[in-house]
mmCIF file of the N, C-alpha and C atoms, coordinates in Angstrom:
data_MODEL
# 
_entry.id   MODEL 
# 
loop_
_atom_site.group_PDB 
_atom_site.id 
_atom_site.type_symbol 
_atom_site.label_atom_id 
_atom_site.label_alt_id 
_atom_site.label_comp_id 
_atom_site.label_asym_id 
_atom_site.label_entity_id 
_atom_site.label_seq_id 
_atom_site.pdbx_PDB_ins_code 
_atom_site.Cartn_x 
_atom_site.Cartn_y 
_atom_site.Cartn_z 
_atom_site.occupancy 
_atom_site.B_iso_or_equiv 
_atom_site.pdbx_formal_charge 
_atom_site.auth_seq_id 
_atom_site.auth_comp_id 
_atom_site.auth_asym_id 
_atom_site.auth_atom_id 
_atom_site.pdbx_PDB_model_num 
ATOM 1   N N  . UNK A 1 1  ? 84.463 88.960 161.401 1.00 0.00 ? 1  UNK A N  1 
ATOM 2   C CA . UNK A 1 1  ? 85.695 88.422 161.951 1.00 0.00 ? 1  UNK A CA 1 
ATOM 3   C C  . UNK A 1 1  ? 85.924 87.021 161.403 1.00 0.00 ? 1  UNK A C  1 
ATOM 4   N N  . UNK A 1 2  ? 87.106 86.757 160.929 1.00 0.00 ? 2  UNK A N  1 
ATOM 5   C CA . UNK A 1 2  ? 87.452 85.433 160.435 1.00 0.00 ? 2  UNK A CA 1 
ATOM 6   C C  . UNK A 1 2  ? 88.484 84.821 161.364 1.00 0.00 ? 2  UNK A C  1 
ATOM 7   N N  . UNK A 1 3  ? 88.121 83.720 162.005 1.00 0.00 ? 3  UNK A N  1 
ATOM 8   C CA . UNK A 1 3  ? 89.050 83.036 162.895 1.00 0.00 ? 3  UNK A CA 1 
ATOM 9   C C  . UNK A 1 3  ? 89.941 82.120 162.076 1.00 0.00 ? 3  UNK A C  1 
ATOM 10  N N  . UNK A 1 4  ? 91.224 82.158 162.370 1.00 0.00 ? 4  UNK A N  1 
ATOM 11  C CA . UNK A 1 4  ? 92.149 81.306 161.635 1.00 0.00 ? 4  UNK A CA 1 
ATOM 12  C C  . UNK A 1 4  ? 92.700 80.186 162.501 1.00 0.00 ? 4  UNK A C  1 
ATOM 13  N N  . UNK A 1 5  ? 92.599 80.316 163.798 1.00 0.00 ? 5  UNK A N  1 
ATOM 14  C CA . UNK A 1 5  ? 93.059 79.278 164.713 1.00 0.00 ? 5  UNK A CA 1 
ATOM 15  C C  . UNK A 1 5  ? 91.963 79.013 165.727 1.00 0.00 ? 5  UNK A C  1 
ATOM 16  N N  . UNK A 1 6  ? 91.831 77.766 166.212 1.00 0.00 ? 6  UNK A N  1 
ATOM 17  C CA . UNK A 1 6  ? 90.774 77.447 167.174 1.00 0.00 ? 6  UNK A CA 1 
ATOM 18  C C  . UNK A 1 6  ? 90.746 78.372 168.384 1.00 0.00 ? 6  UNK A C  1 
ATOM 19  N N  . UNK A 1 7  ? 91.899 78.853 168.842 1.00 0.00 ? 7  UNK A N  1 
ATOM 20  C CA . UNK A 1 7  ? 91.926 79.715 170.018 1.00 0.00 ? 7  UNK A CA 1 
ATOM 21  C C  . UNK A 1 7  ? 91.178 81.020 169.781 1.00 0.00 ? 7  UNK A C  1 
ATOM 22  N N  . UNK A 1 8  ? 91.052 81.441 168.534 1.00 0.00 ? 8  UNK A N  1 
ATOM 23  C CA . UNK A 1 8  ? 90.375 82.696 168.233 1.00 0.00 ? 8  UNK A CA 1 
ATOM 24  C C  . UNK A 1 8  ? 88.858 82.589 168.282 1.00 0.00 ? 8  UNK A C  1 
ATOM 25  N N  . UNK A 1 9  ? 88.326 81.390 168.320 1.00 0.00 ? 9  UNK A N  1 
ATOM 26  C CA . UNK A 1 9  ? 86.873 81.229 168.332 1.00 0.00 ? 9  UNK A CA 1 
ATOM 27  C C  . UNK A 1 9  ? 86.240 81.749 169.606 1.00 0.00 ? 9  UNK A C  1 
ATOM 28  N N  . UNK A 1 10 ? 86.976 81.786 170.712 1.00 0.00 ? 10 UNK A N  1 
ATOM 29  C CA . UNK A 1 10 ? 86.396 82.247 171.965 1.00 0.00 ? 10 UNK A CA 1 
ATOM 30  C C  . UNK A 1 10 ? 86.062 83.738 171.909 1.00 0.00 ? 10 UNK A C  1 
ATOM 31  N N  . UNK A 1 11 ? 86.591 84.461 170.937 1.00 0.00 ? 11 UNK A N  1 
ATOM 32  C CA . UNK A 1 11 ? 86.318 85.885 170.807 1.00 0.00 ? 11 UNK A CA 1 
ATOM 33  C C  . UNK A 1 11 ? 85.052 86.177 170.019 1.00 0.00 ? 11 UNK A C  1 
ATOM 34  N N  . UNK A 1 12 ? 84.431 85.165 169.454 1.00 0.00 ? 12 UNK A N  1 
ATOM 35  C CA . UNK A 1 12 ? 83.248 85.358 168.618 1.00 0.00 ? 12 UNK A CA 1 
ATOM 36  C C  . UNK A 1 12 ? 82.010 85.429 169.504 1.00 0.00 ? 12 UNK A C  1 
ATOM 37  N N  . UNK A 1 13 ? 81.203 86.468 169.304 1.00 0.00 ? 13 UNK A N  1 
ATOM 38  C CA . UNK A 1 13 ? 79.960 86.551 170.059 1.00 0.00 ? 13 UNK A CA 1 
ATOM 39  C C  . UNK A 1 13 ? 78.857 85.876 169.255 1.00 0.00 ? 13 UNK A C  1 
ATOM 40  N N  . UNK A 1 14 ? 78.024 85.097 169.941 1.00 0.00 ? 14 UNK A N  1 
ATOM 41  C CA . UNK A 1 14 ? 76.963 84.347 169.280 1.00 0.00 ? 14 UNK A CA 1 
ATOM 42  C C  . UNK A 1 14 ? 75.624 84.873 169.765 1.00 0.00 ? 14 UNK A C  1 
ATOM 43  N N  . UNK A 1 15 ? 74.756 85.201 168.823 1.00 0.00 ? 15 UNK A N  1 
ATOM 44  C CA . UNK A 1 15 ? 73.391 85.607 169.148 1.00 0.00 ? 15 UNK A CA 1 
ATOM 45  C C  . UNK A 1 15 ? 72.473 84.461 168.781 1.00 0.00 ? 15 UNK A C  1 
ATOM 46  N N  . UNK A 1 16 ? 71.813 83.846 169.786 1.00 0.00 ? 16 UNK A N  1 
ATOM 47  C CA . UNK A 1 16 ? 70.911 82.729 169.468 1.00 0.00 ? 16 UNK A CA 1 
ATOM 48  C C  . UNK A 1 16 ? 69.815 83.158 168.502 1.00 0.00 ? 16 UNK A C  1 
ATOM 49  N N  . UNK A 1 17 ? 69.566 82.334 167.513 1.00 0.00 ? 17 UNK A N  1 
ATOM 50  C CA . UNK A 1 17 ? 68.531 82.593 166.524 1.00 0.00 ? 17 UNK A CA 1 
ATOM 51  C C  . UNK A 1 17 ? 67.393 81.616 166.776 1.00 0.00 ? 17 UNK A C  1 
ATOM 52  N N  . UNK A 1 18 ? 66.188 82.131 166.884 1.00 0.00 ? 18 UNK A N  1 
ATOM 53  C CA . UNK A 1 18 ? 65.007 81.297 167.116 1.00 0.00 ? 18 UNK A CA 1 
ATOM 54  C C  . UNK A 1 18 ? 65.175 80.356 168.304 1.00 0.00 ? 18 UNK A C  1 
ATOM 55  N N  . UNK A 1 19 ? 65.899 80.810 169.318 1.00 0.00 ? 19 UNK A N  1 
ATOM 56  C CA . UNK A 1 19 ? 66.125 80.028 170.540 1.00 0.00 ? 19 UNK A CA 1 
ATOM 57  C C  . UNK A 1 19 ? 66.818 78.695 170.287 1.00 0.00 ? 19 UNK A C  1 
ATOM 58  N N  . UNK A 1 20 ? 67.618 78.598 169.228 1.00 0.00 ? 20 UNK A N  1 
ATOM 59  C CA . UNK A 1 20 ? 68.391 77.389 168.961 1.00 0.00 ? 20 UNK A CA 1 
ATOM 60  C C  . UNK A 1 20 ? 69.586 77.349 169.904 1.00 0.00 ? 20 UNK A C  1 
ATOM 61  N N  . UNK A 1 21 ? 69.967 76.164 170.375 1.00 0.00 ? 21 UNK A N  1 
ATOM 62  C CA . UNK A 1 21 ? 71.145 76.092 171.240 1.00 0.00 ? 21 UNK A CA 1 
ATOM 63  C C  . UNK A 1 21 ? 72.407 76.444 170.452 1.00 0.00 ? 21 UNK A C  1 
ATOM 64  N N  . UNK A 1 22 ? 73.343 77.137 171.092 1.00 0.00 ? 22 UNK A N  1 
ATOM 65  C CA . UNK A 1 22 ? 74.622 77.485 170.474 1.00 0.00 ? 22 UNK A CA 1 
ATOM 66  C C  . UNK A 1 22 ? 75.727 76.838 171.292 1.00 0.00 ? 22 UNK A C  1 
ATOM 67  N N  . UNK A 1 23 ? 76.687 76.218 170.622 1.00 0.00 ? 23 UNK A N  1 
ATOM 68  C CA . UNK A 1 23 ? 77.790 75.530 171.286 1.00 0.00 ? 23 UNK A CA 1 
ATOM 69  C C  . UNK A 1 23 ? 79.107 76.023 170.714 1.00 0.00 ? 23 UNK A C  1 
ATOM 70  N N  . UNK A 1 24 ? 80.052 76.307 171.575 1.00 0.00 ? 24 UNK A N  1 
ATOM 71  C CA . UNK A 1 24 ? 81.376 76.733 171.160 1.00 0.00 ? 24 UNK A CA 1 
ATOM 72  C C  . UNK A 1 24 ? 82.167 75.503 170.716 1.00 0.00 ? 24 UNK A C  1 
ATOM 73  N N  . UNK A 1 25 ? 82.677 75.518 169.498 1.00 0.00 ? 25 UNK A N  1 
ATOM 74  C CA . UNK A 1 25 ? 83.404 74.365 168.959 1.00 0.00 ? 25 UNK A CA 1 
ATOM 75  C C  . UNK A 1 25 ? 84.641 74.044 169.779 1.00 0.00 ? 25 UNK A C  1 
ATOM 76  N N  . UNK A 1 26 ? 85.322 75.070 170.299 1.00 0.00 ? 26 UNK A N  1 
ATOM 77  C CA . UNK A 1 26 ? 86.517 74.790 171.104 1.00 0.00 ? 26 UNK A CA 1 
ATOM 78  C C  . UNK A 1 26 ? 86.149 74.169 172.442 1.00 0.00 ? 26 UNK A C  1 
ATOM 79  N N  . UNK A 1 27 ? 84.968 74.462 172.949 1.00 0.00 ? 27 UNK A N  1 
ATOM 80  C CA . UNK A 1 27 ? 84.516 73.802 174.179 1.00 0.00 ? 27 UNK A CA 1 
ATOM 81  C C  . UNK A 1 27 ? 84.210 72.334 173.892 1.00 0.00 ? 27 UNK A C  1 
ATOM 82  N N  . UNK A 1 28 ? 83.609 72.063 172.734 1.00 0.00 ? 28 UNK A N  1 
ATOM 83  C CA . UNK A 1 28 ? 83.320 70.680 172.363 1.00 0.00 ? 28 UNK A CA 1 
ATOM 84  C C  . UNK A 1 28 ? 84.598 69.873 172.182 1.00 0.00 ? 28 UNK A C  1 
ATOM 85  N N  . UNK A 1 29 ? 85.641 70.512 171.673 1.00 0.00 ? 29 UNK A N  1 
ATOM 86  C CA . UNK A 1 29 ? 86.909 69.815 171.450 1.00 0.00 ? 29 UNK A CA 1 
ATOM 87  C C  . UNK A 1 29 ? 87.863 69.962 172.632 1.00 0.00 ? 29 UNK A C  1 
ATOM 88  N N  . UNK A 1 30 ? 87.414 70.613 173.684 1.00 0.00 ? 30 UNK A N  1 
ATOM 89  C CA . UNK A 1 30 ? 88.203 70.855 174.894 1.00 0.00 ? 30 UNK A CA 1 
ATOM 90  C C  . UNK A 1 30 ? 89.549 71.497 174.568 1.00 0.00 ? 30 UNK A C  1 
ATOM 91  N N  . UNK A 1 31 ? 89.516 72.478 173.680 1.00 0.00 ? 31 UNK A N  1 
ATOM 92  C CA . UNK A 1 31 ? 90.705 73.219 173.318 1.00 0.00 ? 31 UNK A CA 1 
ATOM 93  C C  . UNK A 1 31 ? 91.540 72.571 172.227 1.00 0.00 ? 31 UNK A C  1 
ATOM 94  N N  . UNK A 1 32 ? 91.189 71.370 171.820 1.00 0.00 ? 32 UNK A N  1 
ATOM 95  C CA . UNK A 1 32 ? 91.915 70.682 170.749 1.00 0.00 ? 32 UNK A CA 1 
ATOM 96  C C  . UNK A 1 32 ? 91.300 70.996 169.410 1.00 0.00 ? 32 UNK A C  1 
ATOM 97  N N  . UNK A 1 33 ? 91.428 70.063 168.473 1.00 0.00 ? 33 UNK A N  1 
ATOM 98  C CA . UNK A 1 33 ? 90.829 70.312 167.163 1.00 0.00 ? 33 UNK A CA 1 
ATOM 99  C C  . UNK A 1 33 ? 89.893 69.197 166.714 1.00 0.00 ? 33 UNK A C  1 
ATOM 100 N N  . UNK A 1 34 ? 89.616 68.206 167.601 1.00 0.00 ? 34 UNK A N  1 
ATOM 101 C CA . UNK A 1 34 ? 88.691 67.138 167.238 1.00 0.00 ? 34 UNK A CA 1 
ATOM 102 C C  . UNK A 1 34 ? 87.825 66.736 168.426 1.00 0.00 ? 34 UNK A C  1 
ATOM 103 N N  . UNK A 1 35 ? 86.622 66.282 168.107 1.00 0.00 ? 35 UNK A N  1 
ATOM 104 C CA . UNK A 1 35 ? 85.711 65.741 169.115 1.00 0.00 ? 35 UNK A CA 1 
ATOM 105 C C  . UNK A 1 35 ? 84.829 64.692 168.448 1.00 0.00 ? 35 UNK A C  1 
ATOM 106 N N  . UNK A 1 36 ? 84.397 63.735 169.228 1.00 0.00 ? 36 UNK A N  1 
ATOM 107 C CA . UNK A 1 36 ? 83.453 62.737 168.736 1.00 0.00 ? 36 UNK A CA 1 
ATOM 108 C C  . UNK A 1 36 ? 82.060 63.136 169.175 1.00 0.00 ? 36 UNK A C  1 
ATOM 109 N N  . UNK A 1 37 ? 81.112 62.981 168.265 1.00 0.00 ? 37 UNK A N  1 
ATOM 110 C CA . UNK A 1 37 ? 79.709 63.287 168.547 1.00 0.00 ? 37 UNK A CA 1 
ATOM 111 C C  . UNK A 1 37 ? 78.910 62.030 168.242 1.00 0.00 ? 37 UNK A C  1 
ATOM 112 N N  . UNK A 1 38 ? 78.058 61.630 169.181 1.00 0.00 ? 38 UNK A N  1 
ATOM 113 C CA . UNK A 1 38 ? 77.271 60.407 169.019 1.00 0.00 ? 38 UNK A CA 1 
ATOM 114 C C  . UNK A 1 38 ? 75.807 60.786 168.821 1.00 0.00 ? 38 UNK A C  1 
ATOM 115 N N  . UNK A 1 39 ? 75.198 60.194 167.800 1.00 0.00 ? 39 UNK A N  1 
ATOM 116 C CA . UNK A 1 39 ? 73.780 60.384 167.513 1.00 0.00 ? 39 UNK A CA 1 
ATOM 117 C C  . UNK A 1 39 ? 73.196 59.045 167.107 1.00 0.00 ? 39 UNK A C  1 
ATOM 118 N N  . UNK A 1 40 ? 72.222 58.578 167.859 1.00 0.00 ? 40 UNK A N  1 
ATOM 119 C CA . UNK A 1 40 ? 71.563 57.298 167.567 1.00 0.00 ? 40 UNK A CA 1 
ATOM 120 C C  . UNK A 1 40 ? 72.571 56.163 167.360 1.00 0.00 ? 40 UNK A C  1 
ATOM 121 N N  . UNK A 1 41 ? 73.512 56.074 168.266 1.00 0.00 ? 41 UNK A N  1 
ATOM 122 C CA . UNK A 1 41 ? 74.544 55.029 168.257 1.00 0.00 ? 41 UNK A CA 1 
ATOM 123 C C  . UNK A 1 41 ? 75.514 55.126 167.084 1.00 0.00 ? 41 UNK A C  1 
ATOM 124 N N  . UNK A 1 42 ? 75.454 56.203 166.317 1.00 0.00 ? 42 UNK A N  1 
ATOM 125 C CA . UNK A 1 42 ? 76.406 56.470 165.236 1.00 0.00 ? 42 UNK A CA 1 
ATOM 126 C C  . UNK A 1 42 ? 77.423 57.489 165.753 1.00 0.00 ? 42 UNK A C  1 
ATOM 127 N N  . UNK A 1 43 ? 78.693 57.274 165.435 1.00 0.00 ? 43 UNK A N  1 
ATOM 128 C CA . UNK A 1 43 ? 79.756 58.164 165.911 1.00 0.00 ? 43 UNK A CA 1 
ATOM 129 C C  . UNK A 1 43 ? 80.234 59.042 164.756 1.00 0.00 ? 43 UNK A C  1 
ATOM 130 N N  . UNK A 1 44 ? 80.285 60.350 165.000 1.00 0.00 ? 44 UNK A N  1 
ATOM 131 C CA . UNK A 1 44 ? 80.736 61.327 164.024 1.00 0.00 ? 44 UNK A CA 1 
ATOM 132 C C  . UNK A 1 44 ? 81.978 62.027 164.564 1.00 0.00 ? 44 UNK A C  1 
ATOM 133 N N  . UNK A 1 45 ? 82.848 62.453 163.666 1.00 0.00 ? 45 UNK A N  1 
ATOM 134 C CA . UNK A 1 45 ? 84.061 63.162 164.041 1.00 0.00 ? 45 UNK A CA 1 
ATOM 135 C C  . UNK A 1 45 ? 83.920 64.630 163.641 1.00 0.00 ? 45 UNK A C  1 
ATOM 136 N N  . UNK A 1 46 ? 84.014 65.514 164.618 1.00 0.00 ? 46 UNK A N  1 
ATOM 137 C CA . UNK A 1 46 ? 83.994 66.951 164.360 1.00 0.00 ? 46 UNK A CA 1 
ATOM 138 C C  . UNK A 1 46 ? 85.440 67.427 164.407 1.00 0.00 ? 46 UNK A C  1 
ATOM 139 N N  . UNK A 1 47 ? 85.875 68.112 163.352 1.00 0.00 ? 47 UNK A N  1 
ATOM 140 C CA . UNK A 1 47 ? 87.258 68.569 163.291 1.00 0.00 ? 47 UNK A CA 1 
ATOM 141 C C  . UNK A 1 47 ? 87.297 70.044 162.940 1.00 0.00 ? 47 UNK A C  1 
ATOM 142 N N  . UNK A 1 48 ? 88.163 70.787 163.625 1.00 0.00 ? 48 UNK A N  1 
ATOM 143 C CA . UNK A 1 48 ? 88.414 72.182 163.309 1.00 0.00 ? 48 UNK A CA 1 
ATOM 144 C C  . UNK A 1 48 ? 89.696 72.216 162.477 1.00 0.00 ? 48 UNK A C  1 
ATOM 145 N N  . UNK A 1 49 ? 89.613 72.752 161.278 1.00 0.00 ? 49 UNK A N  1 
ATOM 146 C CA . UNK A 1 49 ? 90.773 72.794 160.389 1.00 0.00 ? 49 UNK A CA 1 
ATOM 147 C C  . UNK A 1 49 ? 91.689 73.961 160.763 1.00 0.00 ? 49 UNK A C  1 
ATOM 148 N N  . UNK A 1 50 ? 92.889 73.960 160.194 1.00 0.00 ? 50 UNK A N  1 
ATOM 149 C CA . UNK A 1 50 ? 93.826 75.064 160.425 1.00 0.00 ? 50 UNK A CA 1 
ATOM 150 C C  . UNK A 1 50 ? 93.269 76.376 159.890 1.00 0.00 ? 50 UNK A C  1 
ATOM 151 N N  . UNK A 1 51 ? 92.377 76.289 158.919 1.00 0.00 ? 51 UNK A N  1 
ATOM 152 C CA . UNK A 1 51 ? 91.757 77.495 158.354 1.00 0.00 ? 51 UNK A CA 1 
ATOM 153 C C  . UNK A 1 51 ? 90.562 77.967 159.174 1.00 0.00 ? 51 UNK A C  1 
ATOM 154 N N  . UNK A 1 52 ? 90.262 77.267 160.276 1.00 0.00 ? 52 UNK A N  1 
ATOM 155 C CA . UNK A 1 52 ? 89.148 77.681 161.136 1.00 0.00 ? 52 UNK A CA 1 
ATOM 156 C C  . UNK A 1 52 ? 87.789 77.215 160.645 1.00 0.00 ? 52 UNK A C  1 
ATOM 157 N N  . UNK A 1 53 ? 87.760 76.204 159.798 1.00 0.00 ? 53 UNK A N  1 
ATOM 158 C CA . UNK A 1 53 ? 86.500 75.652 159.299 1.00 0.00 ? 53 UNK A CA 1 
ATOM 159 C C  . UNK A 1 53 ? 86.149 74.395 160.094 1.00 0.00 ? 53 UNK A C  1 
ATOM 160 N N  . UNK A 1 54 ? 84.880 74.031 160.085 1.00 0.00 ? 54 UNK A N  1 
ATOM 161 C CA . UNK A 1 54 ? 84.424 72.807 160.743 1.00 0.00 ? 54 UNK A CA 1 
ATOM 162 C C  . UNK A 1 54 ? 84.132 71.742 159.709 1.00 0.00 ? 54 UNK A C  1 
ATOM 163 N N  . UNK A 1 55 ? 84.566 70.518 160.003 1.00 0.00 ? 55 UNK A N  1 
ATOM 164 C CA . UNK A 1 55 ? 84.261 69.372 159.159 1.00 0.00 ? 55 UNK A CA 1 
ATOM 165 C C  . UNK A 1 55 ? 83.646 68.308 160.054 1.00 0.00 ? 55 UNK A C  1 
ATOM 166 N N  . UNK A 1 56 ? 82.488 67.798 159.656 1.00 0.00 ? 56 UNK A N  1 
ATOM 167 C CA . UNK A 1 56 ? 81.811 66.730 160.378 1.00 0.00 ? 56 UNK A CA 1 
ATOM 168 C C  . UNK A 1 56 ? 81.745 65.512 159.469 1.00 0.00 ? 56 UNK A C  1 
ATOM 169 N N  . UNK A 1 57 ? 82.359 64.402 159.902 1.00 0.00 ? 57 UNK A N  1 
ATOM 170 C CA . UNK A 1 57 ? 82.371 63.192 159.105 1.00 0.00 ? 57 UNK A CA 1 
ATOM 171 C C  . UNK A 1 57 ? 81.871 62.013 159.940 1.00 0.00 ? 57 UNK A C  1 
ATOM 172 N N  . UNK A 1 58 ? 81.370 61.008 159.244 1.00 0.00 ? 58 UNK A N  1 
ATOM 173 C CA . UNK A 1 58 ? 80.857 59.815 159.897 1.00 0.00 ? 58 UNK A CA 1 
ATOM 174 C C  . UNK A 1 58 ? 81.940 58.770 159.943 1.00 0.00 ? 58 UNK A C  1 
# 
């Protein structure tokens, strides 16, 4: 399945691999297309593109 809009991501089933945590990108962005992620006091921007791809930038 290829998602083309963020709303379609909720239909994707995720099977955890090696007990790694799985996070829904639309939940992280609260239904929008961007979210900020903080790691060690550094702020990163997570963006969902119109093509349904994820981009993470510092």
